[in-house]
Backbone as CSV, one residue per row, in Angstrom:
resi,resn,N_x,N_y,N_z,CA_x,CA_y,CA_z,C_x,C_y,C_z
1,UNK,-7.749,-19.863,21.617,-7.304,-18.529,21.051,-7.666,-17.845,19.879
2,UNK,-7.658,-16.138,19.301,-8.268,-16.205,18.294,-6.487,-16.164,17.599
3,UNK,-6.302,-16.293,16.478,-5.307,-16.373,15.121,-5.591,-14.168,15.036
4,UNK,-4.522,-14.146,14.696,-4.932,-12.235,15.111,-3.495,-11.654,14.631
5,UNK,-3.282,-10.515,13.515,-2.250,-9.678,13.604,-2.850,-8.369,13.590
6,UNK,-1.549,-7.970,14.613,-1.887,-5.922,14.939,-1.831,-5.529,14.073
7,UNK,-1.650,-4.326,14.005,-0.517,-2.765,14.066,-0.468,-1.715,15.073
8,UNK,0.404,-1.696,15.543,0.256,-1.663,17.285,0.634,-0.650,17.005
9,UNK,1.351,0.569,16.229,1.362,1.497,16.066,1.938,2.268,14.799
10,UNK,2.041,3.669,14.104,1.935,4.181,13.264,2.941,5.526,14.048
11,UNK,3.753,5.765,12.830,4.496,7.168,13.273,4.798,7.535,11.490
12,UNK,5.332,8.829,11.862,5.953,9.319,10.609,6.856,10.707,10.536
13,UNK,7.835,10.204,9.474,9.235,11.252,9.466,9.566,11.036,8.460
14,UNK,9.228,12.686,8.327,9.159,12.799,6.255,8.253,12.534,5.877
15,UNK,8.847,11.689,4.682,7.884,11.433,3.633,7.700,9.955,3.814
16,UNK,8.654,9.752,4.923,8.203,7.825,5.086,7.004,7.717,6.568
17,UNK,6.353,6.678,6.138,5.021,6.204,7.785,5.796,4.767,7.881
18,UNK,6.044,4.722,9.150,6.590,3.418,10.237,5.110,3.148,10.295
19,UNK,5.779,1.960,10.693,4.610,0.887,11.121,5.336,-0.430,12.328
20,UNK,4.883,-0.686,12.931,4.895,-2.125,13.733,3.755,-3.003,14.485
21,UNK,4.087,-3.754,13.482,3.366,-4.772,13.365,3.410,-6.037,14.072
22,UNK,2.016,-6.922,14.936,2.315,-7.912,15.501,1.519,-9.037,15.359
23,UNK,2.704,-10.302,15.093,1.657,-11.791,14.685,1.512,-12.631,15.988
24,UNK,0.340,-12.721,15.817,-0.551,-13.350,17.106,-0.449,-14.750,16.460
25,UNK,-0.685,-15.189,15.241,-0.796,-16.183,14.393,-0.708,-17.769,15.011
26,UNK,0.880,-17.883,15.936,1.246,-18.960,15.653,1.476,-19.878,14.394
27,UNK,1.468,-18.738,12.853,1.684,-19.445,12.273,2.257,-19.042,11.157
28,UNK,3.592,-18.062,11.808,4.866,-17.873,11.454,4.909,-17.208,9.712
29,UNK,3.367,-16.235,9.387,3.151,-15.529,8.325,4.106,-13.871,8.481
30,UNK,4.721,-13.808,9.626,5.794,-12.318,9.752,7.017,-13.536,9.905
31,UNK,8.442,-12.539,9.570,9.686,-13.017,9.339,9.666,-13.474,11.499
32,UNK,8.995,-12.290,12.134,9.446,-12.373,13.730,7.783,-12.166,14.535
33,UNK,8.002,-12.045,15.234,6.245,-12.074,15.810,6.451,-10.468,16.162
34,UNK,6.783,-9.643,16.510,7.346,-8.243,16.319,8.381,-7.601,14.777
35,UNK,7.681,-6.727,13.859,8.103,-6.662,12.503,8.388,-4.804,13.052
36,UNK,9.456,-3.973,12.314,9.011,-3.370,11.864,8.758,-2.854,10.603
37,UNK,8.741,-1.995,9.643,7.942,-2.126,8.356,7.535,-0.498,7.806
38,UNK,8.066,0.128,6.677,7.811,1.634,6.441,7.627,1.817,5.098
39,UNK,6.754,2.305,4.549,6.487,2.856,3.369,6.741,4.456,3.108
40,UNK,7.826,4.640,1.769,8.059,5.703,1.778,7.929,6.291,0.335
41,UNK,7.716,8.501,0.400,6.983,8.794,-0.660,7.660,9.223,-1.551
42,UNK,8.177,9.431,-2.483,9.198,10.168,-3.280,8.576,11.049,-3.944
43,UNK,9.324,11.877,-3.648,8.616,13.143,-4.752,7.396,13.838,-3.963
44,UNK,6.914,13.189,-2.347,5.234,13.750,-2.435,5.788,15.358,-1.596
45,UNK,6.663,15.827,-1.796,6.382,17.299,-2.489,5.647,17.626,-2.862
46,UNK,6.337,17.554,-4.217,5.442,18.361,-5.513,4.345,17.956,-5.270
47,UNK,3.172,17.385,-4.540,1.867,17.667,-3.951,1.485,18.169,-2.735
48,UNK,2.462,18.229,-1.865,1.619,19.375,-1.154,1.192,18.330,0.137
49,UNK,2.242,17.136,-0.233,1.934,15.926,0.277,2.686,15.805,1.840
50,UNK,2.140,15.757,3.009,2.600,16.178,4.752,1.580,14.653,4.678
51,UNK,2.693,14.238,5.146,1.605,12.826,6.417,1.572,12.544,7.228
52,UNK,2.558,13.939,8.184,2.229,14.114,8.738,1.103,14.597,9.740
53,UNK,0.234,15.124,8.751,-1.041,15.838,8.955,-2.026,15.403,8.667
54,UNK,-2.281,13.689,7.901,-2.990,13.521,7.601,-3.397,11.699,9.029
55,UNK,-5.080,12.118,9.266,-5.034,10.624,10.588,-4.740,9.459,10.278
56,UNK,-4.459,8.891,11.251,-4.011,7.537,11.662,-4.827,6.682,10.643
57,UNK,-5.972,6.888,10.505,-6.706,5.580,9.719,-6.544,5.664,7.432
58,UNK,-6.240,7.429,7.929,-5.370,7.540,6.520,-4.120,6.697,6.177
59,UNK,-3.336,7.229,7.451,-1.955,6.319,7.733,-2.030,4.774,7.230
60,UNK,-2.914,4.285,7.735,-3.313,2.936,7.492,-3.971,2.105,6.282
61,UNK,-3.899,3.128,5.897,-4.188,2.565,4.506,-2.954,1.174,3.546
62,UNK,-1.869,1.984,3.892,-1.482,0.763,2.624,-1.295,0.059,3.443
63,UNK,-0.875,-0.128,4.278,-0.772,-1.663,5.335,-1.566,-3.008,5.185
64,UNK,-2.533,-2.136,5.460,-3.949,-2.549,5.743,-4.009,-3.263,4.352
65,UNK,-4.697,-2.369,3.425,-4.137,-2.852,2.040,-3.359,-4.472,1.555
66,UNK,-2.109,-4.064,2.346,-1.098,-4.957,2.009,-1.913,-6.303,2.887
67,UNK,-2.122,-6.567,3.813,-1.903,-7.539,5.102,-3.610,-8.239,4.711
68,UNK,-4.294,-7.355,4.320,-6.262,-7.859,3.994,-5.829,-8.944,3.139
69,UNK,-5.292,-9.309,2.130,-5.210,-10.679,1.328,-5.164,-12.039,2.743
70,UNK,-3.825,-11.552,3.418,-3.485,-12.603,4.498,-4.646,-12.443,5.330
71,UNK,-5.671,-12.274,5.586,-6.858,-12.583,6.089,-7.661,-13.570,5.518
72,UNK,-7.740,-13.110,4.162,-9.030,-14.181,3.233,-8.299,-15.080,3.335
73,UNK,-7.067,-15.527,3.346,-6.332,-16.978,2.968,-6.598,-17.674,3.707
74,UNK,-5.586,-17.135,4.959,-5.354,-17.685,6.319,-6.676,-17.683,7.649
75,UNK,-7.838,-17.371,7.153,-8.743,-16.833,8.071,-7.872,-16.303,9.623
76,UNK,-8.003,-14.977,9.883,-7.685,-14.573,10.603,-7.636,-13.547,10.712
77,UNK,-7.633,-12.695,11.626,-8.288,-11.407,12.383,-6.826,-10.448,12.143
78,UNK,-8.041,-8.693,11.312,-6.358,-8.234,11.161,-7.032,-7.087,12.271
79,UNK,-6.635,-6.503,13.029,-6.921,-5.615,14.274,-5.932,-4.182,14.231
80,UNK,-6.810,-3.465,14.126,-6.165,-2.082,13.408,-7.441,-0.862,14.753
81,UNK,-6.476,0.040,15.204,-7.291,0.809,16.374,-8.275,1.748,15.243
82,UNK,-7.552,2.207,14.087,-9.554,2.664,13.319,-8.637,2.126,12.158
83,UNK,-9.859,2.795,10.980,-9.952,2.371,9.665,-10.691,2.901,8.949
84,UNK,-10.381,3.784,7.596,-10.935,4.735,6.806,-12.978,3.815,6.409
85,UNK,-13.993,4.188,6.806,-15.623,3.887,6.401,-15.258,3.831,5.182
86,UNK,-14.309,4.296,4.041,-15.118,4.266,2.631,-14.057,2.748,2.211
87,UNK,-12.957,2.111,2.704,-12.533,0.195,2.742,-13.191,-0.117,4.229
88,UNK,-13.690,0.310,4.995,-14.181,-0.312,5.652,-15.445,-1.058,5.065
89,UNK,-15.660,-0.417,4.391,-16.788,-0.436,3.600,-16.983,-1.581,2.290
90,UNK,-16.387,-1.820,1.910,-16.241,-1.888,0.806,-14.911,-2.798,0.699
91,UNK,-15.313,-4.011,2.141,-13.847,-5.048,2.160,-14.806,-6.666,1.661
92,UNK,-16.504,-6.234,1.776,-16.868,-7.709,0.903,-16.574,-7.394,-1.092
93,UNK,-16.371,-6.534,-1.393,-15.739,-6.289,-2.725,-14.532,-6.863,-2.614
94,UNK,-14.088,-5.857,-2.123,-12.546,-6.316,-2.060,-12.140,-8.257,-1.996
95,UNK,-12.392,-8.883,-1.248,-12.955,-10.443,-1.047,-13.453,-10.837,-1.951
96,UNK,-14.327,-10.145,-2.670,-15.501,-11.298,-3.630,-14.339,-11.019,-4.800
97,UNK,-12.735,-9.827,-5.157,-12.575,-10.109,-6.629,-10.933,-10.880,-5.929
98,UNK,-10.799,-10.779,-4.738,-9.664,-11.862,-4.688,-10.078,-13.538,-4.929
99,UNK,-11.989,-13.475,-3.726,-11.859,-15.104,-4.301,-11.711,-15.585,-5.838
100,UNK,-12.830,-14.504,-6.738,-12.541,-14.369,-8.067,-10.829,-14.926,-8.047
101,UNK,-10.028,-14.607,-8.404,-8.661,-14.342,-8.938,-8.148,-15.806,-8.205
102,UNK,-8.291,-16.136,-7.076,-8.044,-17.115,-6.436,-7.891,-17.882,-5.690
103,UNK,-9.780,-18.050,-6.204,-10.734,-18.815,-5.019,-11.106,-19.821,-6.067
104,UNK,-12.839,-20.247,-6.459,-13.572,-19.870,-5.022,-13.536,-19.782,-3.235
105,UNK,-13.076,-18.621,-2.552,-13.314,-18.904,-1.589,-14.378,-19.911,-0.862
106,UNK,-14.060,-20.641,0.174,-15.284,-21.016,0.567,-15.519,-19.606,2.239
107,UNK,-16.747,-19.521,1.907,-17.257,-18.155,3.238,-16.675,-18.703,5.151
108,UNK,-16.535,-19.301,5.164,-15.719,-19.354,6.072,-13.843,-19.442,6.258
109,UNK,-13.940,-19.115,5.196,-12.323,-18.862,4.824,-12.211,-17.136,5.205
110,UNK,-13.117,-16.572,4.774,-12.961,-14.810,4.917,-12.393,-14.927,6.221
111,UNK,-11.431,-13.697,6.526,-10.345,-13.426,7.360,-11.581,-12.550,8.075
112,UNK,-10.862,-11.496,9.117,-11.866,-10.683,9.526,-11.166,-9.631,9.664
113,UNK,-11.816,-7.603,9.810,-10.981,-6.741,10.319,-11.343,-6.333,11.786
114,UNK,-10.776,-5.800,12.692,-11.354,-5.342,13.860,-10.804,-4.180,13.881
115,UNK,-11.708,-2.932,14.233,-11.406,-2.015,13.951,-12.335,-0.608,15.657
116,UNK,-11.394,-0.430,16.469,-11.525,0.068,17.828,-12.402,1.315,16.930
117,UNK,-12.066,1.445,15.545,-13.346,2.946,15.689,-13.464,2.888,13.809
118,UNK,-14.021,3.154,13.372,-14.256,3.831,11.651,-14.222,5.324,11.796
119,UNK,-13.485,5.459,10.799,-13.828,7.232,10.428,-14.051,7.537,8.832
120,UNK,-15.051,8.337,9.159,-15.771,8.771,8.097,-14.683,10.355,7.799
121,UNK,-13.144,9.627,6.750,-12.500,11.068,6.171,-13.145,12.054,5.159
122,UNK,-12.872,12.987,5.078,-13.672,14.262,3.982,-12.206,13.514,2.909
123,UNK,-12.562,13.358,1.945,-12.028,13.644,0.969,-11.711,15.271,0.333
124,UNK,-10.302,15.512,-0.115,-9.753,17.224,-0.818,-11.219,16.794,-2.279
125,UNK,-11.089,17.836,-2.906,-11.055,17.651,-4.009,-10.108,17.271,-4.862
126,UNK,-10.735,16.559,-6.335,-9.430,15.854,-6.431,-8.472,16.994,-7.117
127,UNK,-7.298,16.723,-7.289,-6.191,17.435,-8.028,-6.094,16.506,-9.409
128,UNK,-6.579,15.609,-10.058,-5.960,14.698,-11.202,-7.239,13.913,-11.331
129,UNK,-7.482,13.918,-13.047,-8.492,12.658,-13.081,-7.472,11.421,-13.819
130,UNK,-6.367,11.118,-13.514,-6.382,9.818,-13.786,-5.084,9.749,-13.030
131,UNK,-5.084,8.264,-12.368,-3.135,7.689,-12.165,-3.879,6.952,-13.034
132,UNK,-2.383,6.991,-13.250,-1.135,5.618,-14.341,-0.433,5.266,-13.284
133,UNK,-0.544,3.994,-13.546,0.169,2.734,-12.557,1.381,2.554,-13.716
134,UNK,3.056,2.901,-12.896,3.745,2.936,-14.285,4.657,2.488,-13.776
135,UNK,5.430,1.268,-14.324,6.234,0.134,-14.363,7.285,0.194,-15.292
136,UNK,6.999,1.083,-15.931,8.308,1.195,-17.021,8.190,0.363,-18.522
137,UNK,7.142,-0.451,-18.590,6.998,-1.775,-19.161,5.956,-1.312,-20.241
138,UNK,5.703,-1.829,-21.572,5.322,-1.599,-22.850,3.969,-0.876,-22.945
139,UNK,2.841,-1.394,-21.698,1.719,-1.270,-21.353,1.231,0.306,-20.384
140,UNK,2.448,0.320,-19.584,2.790,1.684,-18.902,2.856,2.837,-19.766
141,UNK,3.838,2.816,-20.722,4.698,3.725,-21.453,3.226,4.163,-22.068
142,UNK,1.960,3.138,-22.932,1.207,4.029,-23.367,-0.020,3.931,-22.727
143,UNK,0.350,3.772,-21.923,-1.261,4.135,-20.852,-0.759,6.004,-20.810
144,UNK,0.596,6.624,-20.593,1.343,6.868,-20.110,1.129,8.310,-21.697
145,UNK,1.465,7.299,-22.728,0.972,8.211,-23.672,-0.152,9.127,-23.544
146,UNK,-0.665,7.978,-23.747,-2.529,8.084,-23.995,-3.005,9.748,-22.974
147,UNK,-2.741,9.344,-21.133,-3.016,10.263,-21.260,-1.652,11.154,-20.170
148,UNK,-1.547,11.592,-21.294,-0.516,12.858,-20.831,-1.072,14.486,-20.301
149,UNK,-0.023,15.584,-19.292,-0.353,16.738,-18.827,-0.409,16.877,-16.999
150,UNK,-0.885,17.744,-17.118,-0.457,17.523,-15.549,-2.325,17.285,-14.572
151,UNK,-3.002,17.530,-15.581,-4.303,16.355,-15.035,-3.634,14.850,-14.713
152,UNK,-2.750,14.136,-14.665,-2.675,13.052,-14.894,-1.311,12.450,-14.442
153,UNK,-1.198,11.934,-12.717,-0.096,11.256,-12.555,0.409,9.911,-12.714
154,UNK,2.041,9.892,-12.828,2.036,8.422,-12.748,2.708,7.460,-11.331
155,UNK,2.310,6.994,-11.355,2.905,6.275,-9.887,3.523,4.743,-10.073
156,UNK,4.380,4.625,-9.609,5.349,3.970,-9.581,5.268,2.847,-8.152
157,UNK,4.981,1.758,-7.784,5.400,1.020,-6.871,6.399,-0.394,-7.467
158,UNK,7.039,-0.094,-7.088,8.348,-0.898,-7.751,8.489,-2.077,-7.149
159,UNK,8.161,-3.926,-7.678,7.800,-4.794,-7.884,9.205,-5.622,-6.355
160,UNK,10.367,-5.155,-6.942,11.842,-5.940,-6.134,12.122,-4.681,-5.439
161,UNK,11.876,-4.582,-4.059,12.088,-3.740,-2.618,13.462,-4.954,-2.077
162,UNK,14.571,-4.099,-1.854,15.191,-4.265,-0.545,15.143,-3.518,0.697
163,UNK,14.828,-2.409,0.437,14.683,-1.650,1.089,14.920,-0.334,0.699
164,UNK,13.859,0.551,1.663,13.267,1.740,1.297,14.263,2.886,0.909
165,UNK,15.465,2.413,2.064,16.605,3.348,1.416,17.261,2.987,1.173
166,UNK,17.756,1.965,0.539,18.761,1.744,-0.554,18.607,1.538,-1.968
167,UNK,19.325,2.700,-1.843,19.668,3.041,-3.297,20.366,2.052,-4.128
168,UNK,20.393,1.587,-4.258,20.254,0.236,-5.446,20.478,0.767,-7.459
169,UNK,21.555,0.051,-7.757,21.021,0.338,-9.451,19.223,0.257,-9.983
170,UNK,18.574,-0.987,-9.609,17.746,-1.145,-9.897,16.142,0.530,-9.383
171,UNK,16.655,0.589,-8.183,16.091,1.295,-7.460,16.679,3.210,-8.218
172,UNK,17.545,3.093,-9.095,17.958,4.231,-9.512,17.717,4.199,-11.171
173,UNK,17.339,2.972,-11.521,16.684,2.783,-13.148,15.111,3.591,-12.987
174,UNK,14.522,3.048,-11.596,12.984,3.495,-11.954,12.775,4.663,-11.679
175,UNK,13.841,4.966,-10.535,13.716,6.799,-11.257,14.101,7.427,-12.080
176,UNK,14.807,6.983,-12.547,15.550,7.805,-13.804,14.152,7.693,-14.767
177,UNK,13.492,6.778,-15.235,12.774,6.286,-16.153,11.549,6.850,-15.434
178,UNK,11.187,7.144,-14.132,9.947,7.484,-14.270,10.371,9.251,-14.132
179,UNK,10.989,9.794,-13.979,11.030,11.235,-13.680,11.523,11.817,-15.460
180,UNK,12.055,10.632,-16.148,12.325,10.967,-17.176,11.268,11.624,-18.284
181,UNK,10.524,9.815,-18.159,9.035,9.614,-19.381,8.368,10.780,-18.430
182,UNK,8.315,11.408,-17.011,6.783,12.481,-16.464,7.414,13.540,-17.313
183,UNK,8.411,14.033,-17.728,8.980,15.226,-18.022,8.618,15.254,-19.340
184,UNK,8.564,13.922,-19.961,8.156,14.003,-21.807,6.730,14.528,-21.894
185,UNK,5.928,14.356,-21.338,4.462,14.396,-21.792,3.750,15.099,-20.602
186,UNK,4.849,15.660,-19.683,4.361,16.839,-19.072,3.462,16.168,-18.148
187,UNK,3.654,15.392,-17.432,2.729,14.874,-15.899,3.368,14.762,-14.193
188,UNK,2.999,14.584,-13.685,3.504,15.030,-12.181,4.444,13.205,-11.740
189,UNK,4.971,12.518,-11.106,4.889,10.899,-10.493,5.071,11.722,-9.037
190,UNK,4.847,10.276,-8.638,5.295,9.077,-7.324,6.291,7.856,-7.144
191,UNK,6.611,7.478,-6.287,7.344,6.688,-6.683,7.170,6.155,-5.060
192,UNK,6.391,5.111,-5.222,5.695,4.473,-3.542,6.814,3.673,-3.202
193,UNK,8.023,3.286,-2.653,8.611,2.380,-1.440,8.051,1.950,-0.712
194,UNK,8.359,0.529,-0.931,8.298,0.018,1.104,9.588,-1.656,1.214
195,UNK,9.632,-1.933,2.199,10.452,-2.817,2.838,9.508,-3.942,3.026
196,UNK,8.314,-4.176,2.449,7.575,-5.482,2.633,8.333,-6.422,2.763
197,UNK,9.361,-7.007,1.734,9.854,-7.886,1.742,10.861,-8.371,2.714
198,UNK,11.554,-7.761,3.534,12.056,-7.379,4.964,11.446,-8.077,5.592
199,UNK,10.191,-7.959,6.101,9.018,-8.564,7.407,8.654,-9.090,6.915
200,UNK,7.983,-10.154,5.477,7.076,-10.703,5.210,7.729,-11.908,5.231
201,UNK,7.208,-13.098,5.189,7.599,-14.522,4.874,7.295,-14.330,2.732
202,UNK,8.700,-15.163,2.631,8.412,-14.618,0.936,7.112,-15.334,0.508
203,UNK,7.138,-16.243,1.233,5.669,-17.722,0.309,4.247,-16.813,0.732
204,UNK,4.284,-15.501,1.799,3.277,-15.151,1.827,3.041,-13.781,1.096
205,UNK,4.553,-13.460,0.610,4.073,-11.765,0.009,3.261,-11.648,-0.988
């Protein structure tokens, strides 16, 4: 029997994308055999970003990229209804990068993505010259200072998440930090929150 993780459902609720994932590996990679996950985009309305208008192959991108290394490390199949064409044809490049960082992996360790449909999505014209990943650290501050203005956007993906609906002290700090700093340098900002630590076993996060 093949060991698989399958993305079985994608739904949009406002600025939040919700996923249902089944772990059929028998390895306990997820906390339960069926888990629900979500990703929330804060300040998305400033971009005219409407998740419910996006095709499923695009909505699947965040969770696919999060699970992709698991297929490499545990030699399992990730099953999707659809996958973006650009991502699909760049999987060997991602595999090589992970192998260089954590390997070298043996070729037989490579996992596999199985998609019912490969979709060639048309990219809109770019509104920004650069995406600056903003953690709030010294390097991030310098990167923001060196790339000011409306043609650049600060993106924060908090590394410590309790839940994307949990407004704790850390989350408030992240919000204040990115909003205030974006105002100083005149850039737009986006904060992407997830609840990955709630459904992925800690040893595999």
